[in-house]
Structures are given as structure tokens and as C-alpha cells.
N, C-alpha and C positions, 0 to 999 in steps of 0.2 A: 307350603312345606309340611313335612310330616312332623309329628310331635316328638316321637322318640329320637334319641341321639346317643351314639355310642362314643366311648372314650378309650383310646389305646393307652395301656400302661406298660412301659418297658423298664428293664433292669430289675426284674423281680427274681429273687433267688430261685433256682430250679428245684431246690428242696422244699420250698414253701407249699403248704397244703391249701386246698380250696378254702377251707375254713379260715385259715390265717389270712389269706388274701381278702376274703370277704370282710373280716373284722376291721381291717385297715380303713375301709371306706364305708363302714356300716352307718355312720352318722351323716353321711352326705345327703342333703335334701333332694328328694326326687329320684333316689337310686332305685332302680328296678331289679337289676341283676348284676352280679360280679362273678366272672368265670375266668379261670386260667386257660390260656391257649395250649393245646397239647398236640403232640405228633400223632397223626392219624393211625400210623401203624404200631407204634410202641406205647402210645399213651403217656409218654414222658413230657414233662412240662417244657415249653419252649423258652421259659424265662420272661414271659409276658402275659398280659391278660386284658380282658375287655370289660368295661363298665357300661351298663345301659341305663340311661336316664329318661325320665318321663318327658323332658323338654330340652331343647338346645340350651336354654339359659342355665338350667341346672348343671348340664354337662360342662358349660363354660366356667361356671363357679368352681366346680371340682378341679378343673384344669388350673385355674388361677391359684387355687389353694395348695394343691399338692405338687405341681410340677417343679422339680428341682429343690423342694423344701423338705423332703423326707428320704432318708437313706436306709434301706433294708439290709444291705450288705456292703461293708466298707470297700471290698475289692471291685464292686460294681459302680459305686458312686451313687448320687441322688437318682431317684426314679424319674422316668420321663413320662409325663401325663399330657396327652394332647387329643384333640378331636380326631377320631378315626378318619382315615383318608376318604373313604366313600361318602361319609356324612359331611365332611368338610367340603367336598365337591358338590354335594346335593344342596348344601346350605350356602355355597358360593363364598366361603370364608377364605380370605387371602392366605397364601402360604405362610406369611410371616406373622399370622395371628392364630394359627392352629393350636398354639399352647395357651392362648387366651391371656397373654401378658401384655400390658400396655394399652394405650388408648386405641379406639376403633373409630374410623371415619366412614360415614354412610353417604352414599349418593341418593338424592331424593329428586324425583321428577314428578310432574303432574300437579304441581302447585299452581294456584291462580296467578296469572301474570299481572293482573291489575289490582292495585290497592292492597297488595300483600307484603308485609314487612318481615324483616329478619326476626323481630320479636314474636310475631305470630308463628313463625316456623319454630322457634325455640319453645313457645308455649305448647305447641302441638306435640313435641317430642319429649319434653321434660316430664311428661306423665309417666314415662318409662325409664327414667334415669336422670342423672345429673348431666345436663348438656353443658359442655365446656366451650363449644365454639360453633357458630353458624355463619356460613358464607354463601350469599346468594350469587349465583352465576349470571353474568350479564351478557347481552348480545353485543355485537359489534357497535350497535348504535347506542349502547349504554343502558338499554332497558332490561328489566328483569326477564330472564328467559323462562321462568317457571321451574327452574332446577336449583338445587342447593346442596351444600355440603354440611353435614351435621356430625359433630364429633362428641363421642362419649368417652369417659375415663376407662370403661371396662367393656370387654366384648360381650359379657352376659347382658348388659343393658342394651347394647346395640341389637343383639338377637331378639330381645324382648320387643324392642321397637319395631323391628322388621315383622315379627309375627303379628303384632297388633295393627300396623298401619299399611303394610303392603297391600295394594289393590283396593284400598278403602277410597271413598270419594270425599273430596273436600268441596264444600259449597263454593261456587264461583269458578271451578276448574272444569273444562270440558272432558277430562279423562281421569281415570283412577290414579292414585299415587303409585309410584314405582319406587320402592325402598330396597336398596341393596347395599352391600359393602362396596366401598369405593375401591377400585383396582388401579394399580399403577399402570401408566401408559406402556404399551408394548407395540413395536412396529409390526405391520402386517406380516404374517408368516414366521414370526420369531417367537412362537409359543403362544398358547391360547390363553385369553383372559379367563379367569375363573368365573367372572360374572357372566351368566348365560346371555348371549345375544348382545352383550355390551360392546365388545370389540375395542376399536382404538379410540382413545379420547383425543381431544384437540386442545383443551385448555391446560396450560402448564401450572396447575395448582399443586405445587409441591411435588412435581413429577408427572402430573397429568392423570385425569380420571375420566371414566366413560361419561358421555353426555346424554341428555334425553333425546328421544326421537322427536324431530322438529316437525311442525305443521307448515304446509306450503302457504306462501302468500297468494292472495287472489290474482288470477291472471297468469300464473306461472305455467299452467298447463292448458291444453285445449287445442282447438283448430289453429289458432294463431301460431303456436309453437310446434305443432305436430307431435307433441309428447302427451301421451295419455296420462291422466292424474293417477297417482298411486292410491291404493286403498288405505283406510285408516290403520295406523300402526305399521310394524314392520311386515314386509312381504315374506312369505315362506314358501319355498319350492323345494321339495325333496329334503335334503340335509342342510340346505342353506337358508339364512335369513338375511334380509337386507336392512341396513341401518344408515343413518346420516350423522355425520359430525356437525358441530354448530356452524360450520361454513357452508353447509349444504352438500358437501361431497359424500357420495355413497360409498359404503364399504360392506363387506360380506363376511359372515361368520358361519363356519361349518360345525354343526353339532356333533359330528362323529370324530373328526380330527382335532376339534376344539382349537382351530386356527382362524385368524382374521386376515383378510386381504383386501387390497383396493381393486384388484382385477375382477371384473364381472364374470361370474361363472357361466358356462354355456346354458345352464338351466334358465337363466334370466334373459338370454338373448331374445330380441323381438323376432318375428318372422322375417326371413331373408338374411339374418345373421349380421346386420350392420350394427354391431353392439357398441363400437367405440364412440360413434357420434351420439348414439342413444344414451350412453353412460354419461357423456359430458353434459348433454342437455338436461338429463334427469336431475342433476344436482343443482341447477341454476335457480337462483331466487329463493333458496331456503335460508332460514336464519335461526 
């Protein structure tokens, strides 16, 4: 993820000057720039502004500090301070956390499946903030799946943990860590998950969250089944990526429409077009 992060500020008096706007946030750690948004034709203030911070964590701290806590004009009410939409999408911040108020839960994949405890997960993440909850996700057989939920009291701490740990390798794990904001479960086709490539979760953990990409069991694919083995990680064809829920059922995410669906897109159909049987077999034996 990029380092700089923008914050939108609303309910700014239209009569405010650039200097007055900048003075309000001048003491914010990591502030790079503060500008008012203006009409391109008239140059008049739109009653809002943009703050640019050197890091997402700094932007989140400003949102937490200023959102709803400062009133510049009584008739407008408290200012609105939140992560700018484009950066919230880039950082995969859930819609209910863009004002950076309240605790933030992270989904963590790629942890070692053997001899790895919740305490070790907590120790790994509390270097970046006060971890208030760790929950290891189990398979149907009751074994650790290699995925966990980690909860921080502040969005800024969660962002710091993502920046430091996402794509890092933990000894004993066959793949790098995947650290993202946990997203609430959404049925396929009913709005896109903001977590890129996450799609539909299957575990009802307080509403459901995206699950890790699962590895196949030996013998699931090959000549005996007639199903070719998938490559490591999610398959990507065109605008679509293929993922699997913890039961082994495949689903598909479109990076343009930002929607998930169970139906296999034509881009993934095998030669001959017999995609229904192929889709059913492809998900068997995954855990």
C-alpha cells in the first residue's frame, strides 16, 4: 500500500481562508498538506477540504481526534473528518470505519498451522498496538486453519499492523502473511466486499468475515479425478479472481464491478464448456 493518505474534511465554513483551515490541523503528526476544495470555475470554497498525511496511521489518528469533536460554525454542526473515499478503497477500510472511530478487526491468513498458539499471534501483532482480542479460525475437524481474527482498539493501530506485517513471512508457514481489515459477510452479487479478492466469507464470526485461500489435500486432483490441480494462490483471468471458502466451495470476484458470485465466469470454463461439473469437482476435498 502507498504511504500517503488523504482525509476529507466536511462542514467547513465557506468563508474560511486557506490559512485558517491549515491552522486548525497544523499540529497533526505527519500532516503534509491541507487545502480547501474549490469550484473549478469560480474558485469559491465548496465548504470542505482535504488533508494529506505521510502515512495511513497518521490520517487515522487525525480522523479519530477531530471527527465530530470540533465545530467551526454552529449552523453547520461538528466537522466531518474521515478517510477520503479513494484511499479508503485502496486501503480496504470498511465503510463503517472510515471515520476511524471504534475498534478494528483484522483478518490474518498465512499463519503456521502446526504448533502455533493464539498467544503467539497476539505477540506478533501487539508490537503495533494494544491487541484486545485474538480468535483462531478452526477447520471442520477442529484444527487450526492458519487464519485468525485480531482486534485492535483503534483503526490507526490496525493500519500500522497491516503496513508492517502484510506479505511478511512467518517461520513455519508455507506462504506469506495476508493481513487485511475483516469485512462483513455479503451474499454473492449483493455489493462488493472492500477487501480485494476476499469475496464471501463462510464462518459466522459476528456476521462473517473473509477466509483464507485454502490448500488442497493430497489426492484431490489428478488423473483419478480428471480435475487438474489449481496453481498456488488464487487464479486470475481477466478481471476475475477465483477463491475458496473454508468448505472448499469456489467463488469469483470481479475487480471492475467489485462483486462476488458463486457462478463460474465463462473465462474460467474448461475447453468444451462443461463448466458446471468442473466447478462442482473443483471444490471437493478442500478444507
